[in-house]
SETOR-583024 format. One record per residue (C-alpha): chain; residue in one letter; residue number from 1; x, y, z. Coordinates in nm, 3 decimals, always signed. Layout:
<pagus>
PAGU,cadena,residuo,num,c1,c2,c3
PAGU,A,A,NUM,X,Y,Z .
...
</pagus>
This chain:
<pagus>
PAGU,cadena,residuo,num,c1,c2,c3
PAGU,A,M,1,+11.289,+8.593,+8.466 .
PAGU,A,K,2,+11.078,+8.401,+8.216 .
PAGU,A,E,3,+11.128,+8.459,+7.845 .
PAGU,A,K,4,+10.753,+8.484,+7.787 .
PAGU,A,I,5,+10.428,+8.489,+7.980 .
PAGU,A,R,6,+10.111,+8.331,+7.845 .
PAGU,A,I,7,+9.778,+8.484,+7.942 .
PAGU,A,G,8,+9.438,+8.361,+7.829 .
PAGU,A,C,9,+9.115,+8.562,+7.829 .
PAGU,A,G,10,+8.819,+8.341,+7.915 .
PAGU,A,A,11,+8.539,+8.599,+7.933 .
PAGU,A,G,12,+8.458,+8.929,+7.768 .
PAGU,A,F,13,+8.143,+9.020,+7.960 .
PAGU,A,S,14,+7.928,+8.902,+8.250 .
PAGU,A,G,15,+7.705,+8.667,+8.050 .
PAGU,A,D,16,+7.984,+8.509,+7.847 .
PAGU,A,R,17,+8.013,+8.134,+7.787 .
PAGU,A,I,18,+8.195,+7.926,+8.047 .
PAGU,A,E,19,+8.316,+7.642,+7.822 .
PAGU,A,P,20,+8.588,+7.840,+7.632 .
PAGU,A,A,21,+8.745,+7.945,+7.961 .
PAGU,A,V,22,+8.756,+7.582,+8.076 .
PAGU,A,I,23,+8.925,+7.483,+7.750 .
PAGU,A,L,24,+9.184,+7.755,+7.801 .
PAGU,A,A,25,+9.247,+7.651,+8.161 .
PAGU,A,A,26,+9.270,+7.281,+8.072 .
PAGU,A,Q,27,+9.460,+7.293,+7.742 .
PAGU,A,G,28,+9.608,+7.642,+7.700 .
PAGU,A,E,29,+9.925,+7.590,+7.908 .
PAGU,A,L,30,+9.861,+7.930,+8.065 .
PAGU,A,D,31,+10.049,+8.122,+8.327 .
PAGU,A,Y,32,+9.741,+8.337,+8.390 .
PAGU,A,L,33,+9.373,+8.323,+8.302 .
PAGU,A,V,34,+9.184,+8.653,+8.294 .
PAGU,A,L,35,+8.805,+8.679,+8.311 .
PAGU,A,E,36,+8.678,+9.026,+8.216 .
PAGU,A,C,37,+8.316,+9.039,+8.332 .
PAGU,A,L,38,+8.225,+9.404,+8.392 .
PAGU,A,A,39,+8.061,+9.678,+8.190 .
PAGU,A,E,40,+7.923,+10.013,+8.305 .
PAGU,A,R,41,+7.566,+9.892,+8.356 .
PAGU,A,T,42,+7.686,+9.557,+8.492 .
PAGU,A,I,43,+7.837,+9.705,+8.806 .
PAGU,A,A,44,+7.547,+9.945,+8.862 .
PAGU,A,L,45,+7.305,+9.651,+8.850 .
PAGU,A,A,46,+7.536,+9.458,+9.081 .
PAGU,A,Q,47,+7.516,+9.747,+9.330 .
PAGU,A,K,48,+7.136,+9.715,+9.322 .
PAGU,A,R,49,+7.160,+9.342,+9.401 .
PAGU,A,K,50,+7.397,+9.418,+9.688 .
PAGU,A,Q,51,+7.151,+9.672,+9.831 .
PAGU,A,L,52,+6.883,+9.402,+9.836 .
PAGU,A,D,53,+7.118,+9.138,+9.979 .
PAGU,A,P,54,+7.454,+9.239,+10.137 .
PAGU,A,G,55,+7.588,+8.892,+10.054 .
PAGU,A,K,56,+7.534,+8.940,+9.681 .
PAGU,A,G,57,+7.657,+9.190,+9.422 .
PAGU,A,Y,58,+7.926,+8.975,+9.261 .
PAGU,A,D,59,+7.901,+8.823,+8.914 .
PAGU,A,P,60,+7.592,+8.600,+8.876 .
PAGU,A,L,61,+7.796,+8.327,+8.705 .
PAGU,A,L,62,+8.086,+8.336,+8.952 .
PAGU,A,E,63,+7.991,+8.011,+9.126 .
PAGU,A,R,64,+7.954,+7.814,+8.803 .
PAGU,A,R,65,+8.274,+7.957,+8.657 .
PAGU,A,I,66,+8.485,+7.891,+8.964 .
PAGU,A,A,67,+8.345,+7.540,+9.019 .
PAGU,A,A,68,+8.433,+7.447,+8.660 .
PAGU,A,L,69,+8.772,+7.620,+8.647 .
PAGU,A,L,70,+8.925,+7.556,+8.988 .
PAGU,A,P,71,+9.046,+7.197,+8.932 .
PAGU,A,H,72,+9.219,+7.295,+8.606 .
PAGU,A,L,73,+9.373,+7.608,+8.754 .
PAGU,A,V,74,+9.526,+7.412,+9.040 .
PAGU,A,K,75,+9.639,+7.119,+8.825 .
PAGU,A,N,76,+9.812,+7.345,+8.571 .
PAGU,A,N,77,+9.943,+7.602,+8.820 .
PAGU,A,T,78,+9.752,+7.883,+8.647 .
PAGU,A,R,79,+9.670,+8.201,+8.838 .
PAGU,A,L,80,+9.329,+8.361,+8.788 .
PAGU,A,I,81,+9.263,+8.736,+8.771 .
PAGU,A,S,82,+8.906,+8.858,+8.738 .
PAGU,A,N,83,+8.678,+9.152,+8.806 .
PAGU,A,M,84,+8.393,+8.911,+8.889 .
PAGU,A,G,85,+8.383,+9.075,+9.230 .
PAGU,A,A,86,+8.176,+9.355,+9.072 .
PAGU,A,A,87,+8.005,+9.545,+9.355 .
PAGU,A,N,88,+8.106,+9.300,+9.628 .
PAGU,A,P,89,+8.457,+9.153,+9.582 .
PAGU,A,L,90,+8.482,+9.041,+9.945 .
PAGU,A,A,91,+8.163,+8.835,+9.921 .
PAGU,A,A,92,+8.289,+8.695,+9.591 .
PAGU,A,A,93,+8.608,+8.579,+9.761 .
PAGU,A,D,94,+8.409,+8.416,+10.040 .
PAGU,A,K,95,+8.209,+8.224,+9.781 .
PAGU,A,I,96,+8.528,+8.114,+9.603 .
PAGU,A,I,97,+8.674,+7.990,+9.932 .
PAGU,A,A,98,+8.354,+7.795,+10.002 .
PAGU,A,I,99,+8.369,+7.629,+9.660 .
PAGU,A,A,100,+8.737,+7.542,+9.709 .
PAGU,A,K,101,+8.657,+7.380,+10.045 .
PAGU,A,Q,102,+8.380,+7.175,+9.883 .
PAGU,A,Q,103,+8.631,+7.052,+9.625 .
PAGU,A,G,104,+8.900,+6.988,+9.883 .
PAGU,A,I,105,+9.134,+7.242,+9.728 .
PAGU,A,A,106,+9.366,+7.474,+9.922 .
PAGU,A,I,107,+9.387,+7.823,+9.770 .
PAGU,A,K,108,+9.468,+8.181,+9.858 .
PAGU,A,V,109,+9.248,+8.461,+9.724 .
PAGU,A,A,110,+9.356,+8.826,+9.717 .
PAGU,A,V,111,+9.071,+9.075,+9.708 .
PAGU,A,V,112,+9.119,+9.425,+9.567 .
PAGU,A,T,113,+8.881,+9.692,+9.693 .
PAGU,A,G,114,+8.877,+10.071,+9.683 .
PAGU,A,D,115,+8.699,+10.129,+9.354 .
PAGU,A,D,116,+8.368,+10.208,+9.526 .
PAGU,A,V,117,+8.386,+10.588,+9.560 .
PAGU,A,L,118,+8.019,+10.662,+9.625 .
PAGU,A,A,119,+8.113,+10.818,+9.959 .
PAGU,A,F,120,+8.327,+11.077,+9.777 .
PAGU,A,I,121,+8.056,+11.179,+9.531 .
PAGU,A,T,122,+7.865,+11.497,+9.619 .
PAGU,A,G,123,+7.648,+11.517,+9.309 .
PAGU,A,E,124,+7.807,+11.844,+9.206 .
PAGU,A,E,125,+8.067,+11.669,+8.990 .
PAGU,A,I,126,+8.023,+11.729,+8.619 .
PAGU,A,A,127,+7.905,+11.438,+8.405 .
PAGU,A,I,128,+8.125,+11.394,+8.100 .
PAGU,A,E,129,+7.832,+11.303,+7.876 .
PAGU,A,T,130,+7.599,+11.590,+7.965 .
PAGU,A,G,131,+7.827,+11.867,+8.094 .
PAGU,A,K,132,+7.587,+11.905,+8.389 .
PAGU,A,P,133,+7.614,+11.816,+8.759 .
PAGU,A,L,134,+7.559,+11.449,+8.840 .
PAGU,A,H,135,+7.255,+11.519,+9.056 .
PAGU,A,N,136,+7.071,+11.644,+8.746 .
PAGU,A,S,137,+7.063,+11.288,+8.614 .
PAGU,A,G,138,+6.864,+11.143,+8.903 .
PAGU,A,V,139,+6.912,+10.954,+9.229 .
PAGU,A,I,140,+7.267,+10.820,+9.232 .
PAGU,A,L,141,+7.293,+10.446,+9.301 .
PAGU,A,S,142,+7.662,+10.376,+9.258 .
PAGU,A,A,143,+7.999,+10.527,+9.174 .
PAGU,A,N,144,+8.295,+10.308,+9.087 .
PAGU,A,A,145,+8.635,+10.434,+8.981 .
PAGU,A,Y,146,+8.843,+10.249,+8.724 .
PAGU,A,L,147,+9.146,+10.121,+8.915 .
PAGU,A,G,148,+9.464,+10.037,+8.729 .
PAGU,A,A,149,+9.739,+9.778,+8.719 .
PAGU,A,D,150,+9.895,+9.908,+9.040 .
PAGU,A,A,151,+9.600,+9.783,+9.245 .
PAGU,A,I,152,+9.617,+9.436,+9.088 .
PAGU,A,L,153,+9.995,+9.430,+9.120 .
PAGU,A,A,154,+9.970,+9.472,+9.495 .
PAGU,A,A,155,+9.747,+9.163,+9.505 .
PAGU,A,L,156,+9.977,+8.959,+9.284 .
PAGU,A,K,157,+10.269,+9.029,+9.516 .
PAGU,A,T,158,+10.090,+8.829,+9.787 .
PAGU,A,N,159,+10.136,+8.514,+9.574 .
PAGU,A,A,160,+9.762,+8.457,+9.576 .
PAGU,A,D,161,+9.626,+8.190,+9.343 .
PAGU,A,I,162,+9.324,+8.404,+9.256 .
PAGU,A,V,163,+9.289,+8.782,+9.241 .
PAGU,A,I,164,+8.935,+8.920,+9.258 .
PAGU,A,T,165,+8.861,+9.285,+9.193 .
PAGU,A,G,166,+8.572,+9.521,+9.146 .
PAGU,A,R,167,+8.591,+9.789,+8.877 .
PAGU,A,V,168,+8.932,+9.801,+8.715 .
PAGU,A,A,169,+9.019,+9.910,+8.363 .
PAGU,A,D,170,+8.987,+9.616,+8.124 .
PAGU,A,P,171,+9.344,+9.629,+7.980 .
PAGU,A,S,172,+9.486,+9.651,+8.333 .
PAGU,A,L,173,+9.384,+9.289,+8.394 .
PAGU,A,I,174,+9.647,+9.194,+8.135 .
PAGU,A,V,175,+9.900,+9.469,+8.210 .
PAGU,A,A,176,+9.933,+9.384,+8.581 .
PAGU,A,P,177,+10.060,+9.025,+8.554 .
PAGU,A,L,178,+10.309,+9.128,+8.284 .
PAGU,A,V,179,+10.450,+9.404,+8.504 .
PAGU,A,H,180,+10.464,+9.156,+8.792 .
PAGU,A,E,181,+10.643,+8.882,+8.599 .
PAGU,A,F,182,+10.886,+9.095,+8.399 .
PAGU,A,G,183,+10.962,+9.346,+8.673 .
PAGU,A,W,184,+10.868,+9.641,+8.454 .
PAGU,A,S,185,+10.816,+9.991,+8.591 .
PAGU,A,L,186,+10.464,+10.130,+8.591 .
PAGU,A,D,187,+10.623,+10.467,+8.519 .
PAGU,A,D,188,+10.762,+10.351,+8.184 .
PAGU,A,A,189,+10.493,+10.517,+7.972 .
PAGU,A,H,190,+10.628,+10.385,+7.644 .
PAGU,A,L,191,+10.618,+10.024,+7.764 .
PAGU,A,M,192,+10.283,+10.065,+7.942 .
PAGU,A,G,193,+10.139,+10.196,+7.615 .
PAGU,A,R,194,+10.264,+9.889,+7.430 .
PAGU,A,V,195,+10.121,+9.637,+7.674 .
PAGU,A,T,196,+9.795,+9.832,+7.700 .
PAGU,A,V,197,+9.759,+9.760,+7.328 .
PAGU,A,I,198,+9.788,+9.391,+7.410 .
PAGU,A,G,199,+9.538,+9.419,+7.694 .
PAGU,A,H,200,+9.292,+9.600,+7.471 .
PAGU,A,L,201,+9.322,+9.336,+7.199 .
PAGU,A,M,202,+9.259,+9.058,+7.449 .
PAGU,A,E,203,+8.994,+9.206,+7.678 .
PAGU,A,C,204,+8.681,+9.105,+7.483 .
PAGU,A,A,205,+8.773,+8.736,+7.451 .
PAGU,A,G,206,+8.575,+8.593,+7.157 .
PAGU,A,Q,207,+8.567,+8.920,+6.966 .
PAGU,A,I,208,+8.925,+8.884,+6.843 .
PAGU,A,T,209,+8.871,+8.517,+6.753 .
PAGU,A,G,210,+8.593,+8.609,+6.511 .
PAGU,A,G,211,+8.283,+8.633,+6.726 .
PAGU,A,Y,212,+8.181,+8.996,+6.683 .
PAGU,A,F,213,+8.364,+9.003,+6.351 .
PAGU,A,A,214,+8.167,+8.733,+6.170 .
PAGU,A,D,215,+7.937,+8.797,+5.875 .
PAGU,A,P,216,+7.832,+8.487,+5.677 .
PAGU,A,I,217,+7.848,+8.672,+5.344 .
PAGU,A,K,218,+8.141,+8.912,+5.367 .
PAGU,A,K,219,+8.345,+8.774,+5.659 .
PAGU,A,P,220,+8.268,+8.404,+5.710 .
PAGU,A,V,221,+8.410,+8.236,+6.020 .
PAGU,A,E,222,+8.415,+7.859,+6.066 .
PAGU,A,G,223,+8.326,+7.665,+6.379 .
PAGU,A,M,224,+8.148,+7.945,+6.563 .
PAGU,A,E,225,+7.946,+7.696,+6.767 .
PAGU,A,N,226,+8.279,+7.604,+6.928 .
PAGU,A,L,227,+8.437,+7.950,+6.927 .
PAGU,A,G,228,+8.779,+7.942,+7.088 .
PAGU,A,Y,229,+8.896,+8.226,+7.311 .
PAGU,A,P,230,+9.241,+8.384,+7.280 .
PAGU,A,Y,231,+9.565,+8.351,+7.464 .
PAGU,A,V,232,+9.865,+8.579,+7.421 .
PAGU,A,D,233,+10.235,+8.506,+7.453 .
PAGU,A,V,234,+10.409,+8.824,+7.568 .
PAGU,A,Y,235,+10.786,+8.862,+7.554 .
PAGU,A,A,236,+11.016,+9.068,+7.774 .
PAGU,A,N,237,+11.050,+9.343,+7.511 .
PAGU,A,G,238,+10.671,+9.396,+7.500 .
PAGU,A,D,239,+10.605,+9.220,+7.170 .
PAGU,A,A,240,+10.341,+8.949,+7.163 .
PAGU,A,T,241,+10.158,+8.686,+6.960 .
PAGU,A,I,242,+9.788,+8.614,+6.996 .
PAGU,A,S,243,+9.653,+8.268,+6.920 .
PAGU,A,K,244,+9.395,+8.015,+7.042 .
PAGU,A,V,245,+9.378,+7.649,+7.144 .
PAGU,A,A,246,+9.413,+7.414,+6.846 .
PAGU,A,G,247,+9.087,+7.252,+6.737 .
PAGU,A,T,248,+8.861,+7.531,+6.863 .
PAGU,A,G,249,+8.645,+7.730,+6.624 .
PAGU,A,G,250,+8.684,+8.087,+6.508 .
PAGU,A,T,251,+8.974,+8.265,+6.346 .
PAGU,A,I,252,+9.248,+8.509,+6.441 .
PAGU,A,N,253,+9.374,+8.717,+6.152 .
PAGU,A,L,254,+9.471,+9.072,+6.067 .
PAGU,A,A,255,+9.109,+9.173,+6.012 .
PAGU,A,T,256,+8.985,+9.045,+6.349 .
PAGU,A,A,257,+9.285,+9.205,+6.521 .
PAGU,A,K,258,+9.236,+9.541,+6.350 .
PAGU,A,E,259,+8.866,+9.552,+6.433 .
PAGU,A,Q,260,+8.937,+9.481,+6.797 .
PAGU,A,L,261,+9.226,+9.728,+6.807 .
PAGU,A,L,262,+8.986,+10.009,+6.712 .
PAGU,A,Y,263,+8.694,+9.880,+6.919 .
PAGU,A,E,264,+8.558,+10.157,+7.145 .
PAGU,A,V,265,+8.863,+10.374,+7.071 .
PAGU,A,T,266,+8.756,+10.728,+6.984 .
PAGU,A,N,267,+9.111,+10.863,+6.960 .
PAGU,A,P,268,+9.383,+10.606,+6.875 .
PAGU,A,Y,269,+9.652,+10.866,+6.950 .
PAGU,A,E,270,+9.531,+10.914,+7.307 .
PAGU,A,Y,271,+9.353,+10.617,+7.462 .
PAGU,A,F,272,+9.312,+10.699,+7.831 .
PAGU,A,T,273,+9.351,+10.426,+8.092 .
PAGU,A,P,274,+9.455,+10.448,+8.460 .
PAGU,A,D,275,+9.799,+10.315,+8.361 .
PAGU,A,V,276,+9.888,+10.532,+8.062 .
PAGU,A,I,277,+9.760,+10.751,+7.781 .
PAGU,A,A,278,+9.824,+10.498,+7.508 .
PAGU,A,D,279,+9.909,+10.573,+7.146 .
PAGU,A,F,280,+9.786,+10.301,+6.909 .
PAGU,A,S,281,+9.901,+10.480,+6.592 .
PAGU,A,T,282,+10.234,+10.296,+6.566 .
PAGU,A,V,283,+10.104,+9.944,+6.630 .
PAGU,A,I,284,+10.225,+9.681,+6.382 .
PAGU,A,L,285,+10.027,+9.362,+6.323 .
PAGU,A,K,286,+10.167,+9.067,+6.129 .
PAGU,A,Q,287,+10.006,+8.736,+6.038 .
PAGU,A,E,288,+10.265,+8.478,+6.142 .
PAGU,A,E,289,+10.062,+8.171,+6.055 .
PAGU,A,K,290,+9.702,+8.052,+6.066 .
PAGU,A,D,291,+9.528,+8.184,+6.378 .
PAGU,A,K,292,+9.842,+8.356,+6.501 .
PAGU,A,V,293,+9.900,+8.734,+6.486 .
PAGU,A,Y,294,+10.218,+8.909,+6.597 .
PAGU,A,I,295,+10.187,+9.247,+6.769 .
PAGU,A,S,296,+10.457,+9.508,+6.812 .
PAGU,A,G,297,+10.474,+9.883,+6.843 .
PAGU,A,G,298,+10.253,+10.126,+7.024 .
PAGU,A,S,299,+10.357,+10.383,+7.277 .
PAGU,A,G,300,+10.220,+10.606,+7.549 .
PAGU,A,K,301,+10.238,+10.917,+7.759 .
PAGU,A,Q,302,+10.232,+10.968,+8.134 .
PAGU,A,K,303,+9.919,+10.831,+8.303 .
PAGU,A,P,304,+9.639,+11.083,+8.366 .
PAGU,A,A,305,+9.603,+11.265,+8.697 .
PAGU,A,T,306,+9.237,+11.165,+8.720 .
PAGU,A,L,307,+9.047,+10.839,+8.710 .
PAGU,A,K,308,+8.720,+10.781,+8.530 .
PAGU,A,V,309,+8.423,+10.705,+8.754 .
PAGU,A,S,310,+8.119,+10.517,+8.628 .
PAGU,A,V,311,+7.808,+10.651,+8.801 .
PAGU,A,G,312,+7.480,+10.461,+8.806 .
PAGU,A,Y,313,+7.153,+10.642,+8.872 .
PAGU,A,K,314,+6.779,+10.572,+8.876 .
PAGU,A,A,315,+6.676,+10.677,+8.528 .
PAGU,A,A,316,+6.316,+10.567,+8.487 .
PAGU,A,F,317,+6.080,+10.276,+8.448 .
PAGU,A,V,318,+6.021,+10.151,+8.095 .
PAGU,A,G,319,+5.694,+9.995,+7.994 .
PAGU,A,E,320,+5.680,+9.781,+7.682 .
PAGU,A,G,321,+5.417,+9.596,+7.486 .
PAGU,A,E,322,+5.445,+9.375,+7.178 .
PAGU,A,I,323,+5.188,+9.224,+6.942 .
PAGU,A,S,324,+5.225,+9.045,+6.606 .
PAGU,A,Y,325,+5.035,+9.081,+6.279 .
PAGU,A,A,326,+5.073,+8.831,+5.994 .
PAGU,A,G,327,+4.930,+8.764,+5.651 .
PAGU,A,S,328,+4.795,+9.004,+5.392 .
PAGU,A,H,329,+4.835,+9.372,+5.480 .
PAGU,A,A,330,+5.028,+9.281,+5.796 .
PAGU,A,L,331,+5.232,+9.601,+5.787 .
PAGU,A,E,332,+4.928,+9.820,+5.727 .
PAGU,A,R,333,+4.744,+9.663,+6.022 .
PAGU,A,A,334,+5.050,+9.697,+6.245 .
PAGU,A,K,335,+5.081,+10.063,+6.150 .
PAGU,A,L,336,+4.714,+10.121,+6.227 .
PAGU,A,A,337,+4.768,+9.962,+6.568 .
PAGU,A,G,338,+5.068,+10.192,+6.623 .
PAGU,A,E,339,+4.860,+10.497,+6.528 .
PAGU,A,I,340,+4.589,+10.394,+6.772 .
PAGU,A,I,341,+4.839,+10.361,+7.057 .
PAGU,A,E,342,+5.006,+10.690,+6.967 .
PAGU,A,K,343,+4.676,+10.882,+6.971 .
PAGU,A,R,344,+4.576,+10.729,+7.304 .
PAGU,A,L,345,+4.909,+10.776,+7.484 .
PAGU,A,Q,346,+5.098,+11.066,+7.328 .
PAGU,A,D,347,+4.974,+11.312,+7.591 .
PAGU,A,Q,348,+5.069,+11.081,+7.878 .
PAGU,A,F,349,+5.427,+10.997,+7.782 .
PAGU,A,A,350,+5.687,+11.243,+7.658 .
PAGU,A,E,351,+5.904,+10.973,+7.500 .
PAGU,A,L,352,+5.682,+10.722,+7.323 .
PAGU,A,R,353,+5.860,+10.487,+7.081 .
PAGU,A,I,354,+5.679,+10.274,+6.824 .
PAGU,A,D,355,+5.875,+10.013,+6.626 .
PAGU,A,Y,356,+5.773,+9.770,+6.355 .
PAGU,A,I,357,+6.005,+9.477,+6.417 .
PAGU,A,G,358,+6.096,+9.302,+6.095 .
PAGU,A,C,359,+6.041,+9.621,+5.898 .
PAGU,A,T,360,+6.172,+9.947,+6.049 .
PAGU,A,S,361,+6.279,+9.870,+6.405 .
PAGU,A,V,362,+6.653,+9.906,+6.333 .
PAGU,A,H,363,+6.650,+10.132,+6.026 .
PAGU,A,P,364,+6.375,+10.393,+5.979 .
PAGU,A,S,365,+6.325,+10.288,+5.617 .
PAGU,A,T,366,+6.264,+9.963,+5.431 .
PAGU,A,F,367,+6.521,+10.072,+5.168 .
PAGU,A,G,368,+6.294,+9.953,+4.888 .
PAGU,A,N,369,+6.249,+9.599,+5.022 .
PAGU,A,S,370,+5.923,+9.418,+4.963 .
PAGU,A,T,371,+5.639,+9.446,+5.213 .
PAGU,A,P,372,+5.690,+9.195,+5.497 .
PAGU,A,Y,373,+5.439,+8.913,+5.545 .
PAGU,A,E,374,+5.463,+8.939,+5.922 .
PAGU,A,V,375,+5.537,+9.231,+6.154 .
PAGU,A,R,376,+5.569,+9.265,+6.530 .
PAGU,A,L,377,+5.460,+9.595,+6.678 .
PAGU,A,R,378,+5.662,+9.713,+6.977 .
PAGU,A,V,379,+5.560,+10.010,+7.187 .
PAGU,A,A,380,+5.778,+10.148,+7.466 .
PAGU,A,A,381,+5.787,+10.456,+7.686 .
PAGU,A,K,382,+5.960,+10.588,+7.994 .
PAGU,A,A,383,+5.767,+10.660,+8.312 .
PAGU,A,Q,384,+5.849,+10.776,+8.662 .
PAGU,A,T,385,+5.663,+10.490,+8.832 .
PAGU,A,A,386,+5.608,+10.122,+8.762 .
PAGU,A,E,387,+5.233,+10.182,+8.771 .
PAGU,A,D,388,+5.251,+10.435,+8.488 .
PAGU,A,A,389,+5.487,+10.212,+8.290 .
PAGU,A,A,390,+5.234,+9.929,+8.309 .
PAGU,A,I,391,+4.988,+10.133,+8.102 .
PAGU,A,I,392,+5.194,+10.068,+7.787 .
PAGU,A,G,393,+5.154,+9.692,+7.799 .
PAGU,A,E,394,+4.791,+9.721,+7.899 .
PAGU,A,E,395,+4.710,+9.934,+7.595 .
PAGU,A,V,396,+4.887,+9.695,+7.360 .
PAGU,A,E,397,+4.707,+9.399,+7.511 .
PAGU,A,A,398,+4.374,+9.577,+7.461 .
PAGU,A,L,399,+4.437,+9.569,+7.084 .
PAGU,A,Y,400,+4.334,+9.203,+7.090 .
PAGU,A,T,401,+3.966,+9.292,+7.069 .
PAGU,A,N,402,+3.977,+9.664,+6.999 .
PAGU,A,G,403,+4.147,+9.612,+6.664 .
PAGU,A,P,404,+4.289,+9.608,+6.413 .
PAGU,A,A,405,+4.216,+9.250,+6.309 .
PAGU,A,G,406,+4.439,+8.952,+6.360 .
PAGU,A,G,407,+4.674,+9.063,+6.636 .
PAGU,A,G,408,+4.830,+8.792,+6.851 .
PAGU,A,G,409,+5.114,+8.688,+7.075 .
PAGU,A,V,410,+5.104,+8.982,+7.314 .
PAGU,A,R,411,+5.384,+9.023,+7.564 .
PAGU,A,K,412,+5.423,+9.309,+7.811 .
PAGU,A,Y,413,+5.710,+9.415,+8.036 .
PAGU,A,I,414,+5.802,+9.664,+8.306 .
PAGU,A,N,415,+6.170,+9.730,+8.375 .
PAGU,A,E,416,+6.345,+9.972,+8.606 .
PAGU,A,V,417,+6.622,+10.136,+8.406 .
PAGU,A,V,418,+6.961,+10.216,+8.556 .
PAGU,A,G,419,+7.125,+10.503,+8.370 .
PAGU,A,I,420,+7.500,+10.550,+8.342 .
PAGU,A,V,421,+7.708,+10.866,+8.326 .
PAGU,A,S,422,+8.076,+10.925,+8.389 .
PAGU,A,T,423,+8.283,+11.175,+8.578 .
PAGU,A,L,424,+8.646,+11.218,+8.683 .
PAGU,A,I,425,+8.808,+11.199,+9.024 .
PAGU,A,D,426,+9.156,+11.290,+9.144 .
PAGU,A,R,427,+9.346,+10.961,+9.153 .
PAGU,A,Q,428,+9.509,+11.067,+9.481 .
PAGU,A,Q,429,+9.170,+11.027,+9.652 .
PAGU,A,I,430,+9.162,+10.657,+9.568 .
PAGU,A,K,431,+9.327,+10.411,+9.805 .
PAGU,A,H,432,+9.306,+10.047,+9.702 .
PAGU,A,V,433,+9.315,+9.778,+9.969 .
PAGU,A,V,434,+9.419,+9.413,+9.938 .
PAGU,A,T,435,+9.253,+9.157,+10.167 .
PAGU,A,I,436,+9.360,+8.792,+10.185 .
PAGU,A,K,437,+9.120,+8.500,+10.218 .
PAGU,A,E,438,+9.247,+8.141,+10.246 .
PAGU,A,T,439,+9.107,+7.791,+10.278 .
</pagus>
């Protein structure tokens, strides 16, 4: 058994940069590279793409990522684990095999499926966010359960070079290879809690190296144009150190680690994942040296009997229109334009939003700041059809000649909105499947 396992995280969301992952694969001396590319809306939108084309539905950047990473992964004997499969892991694996053949590389890909539970959803399940049945939200598009480390572990046992999944819990991408390498028991709740802490710290890639942390006044971070992504050395007792490749930008310190530790955690005493109910309250962080933080502590309780399911549904169409006003009395003219739109449309749209970008679009008050010299009016509303949503942009565009004076730079949009709610499902209903694809 190895004394330590090194895992790098080369992506924190679907649209993340590719370059930091390549640097990790080439220079990080990794045992594993993890790419975490899914969010709730991401997989629902992927399901829509799959409905339009059965060969799609995987991560839009999969081909570019794999083409760039594959030579380094093979050269350095680094295994890849990623949820880039999104709504179509099998098609994702086929694409990876095709890229490997083009590059003359022999690989084995293990595909984890079973997270798509749409067939089990009746619509009568209760949405966690609303307390009402799912069917009250709208037409259901997708339902994906959060699988855990056990599903990934089954794939790793095949000795595949690459493991591709759909929806799995983010920390599980890190937990699974550690359990595999160290021979840990998934039933050891204390240990699973500790390594879930590590997975949670790593899952968002550039966030822990200063990306989401940075503020040029209060929390300056150097070299952000070349932000390095993290790798973690995990030891057999569950302790770990997080660092990054030398020469890359960003910073790893106690502040970045603490912010990420609490990121999206509503209850640090009971953080639910498919693997464990983790307790973050006893975590100890120590700055060992520059850009290197030591992690110990943490615990957990027995894993929950249910799994969270992310449910996508057809929410509405949103129509938007924007127009700019500049110069003297820019804000007053923008407000007049907003009043005109409100009077014309308030009876047609129940939820009409008017923002003055550059003034009150984020905060509803200027907080005593001086009057802006330029303002961009944004109008948006929900509609049941694309045709109704188009009215918003048309009305904003009409302000060109119908006043007030000096409006310019109109843009208008229509977007179909996918809403997201969550529910729970008995984990015994879920059966993951591992499929092997080889060059």
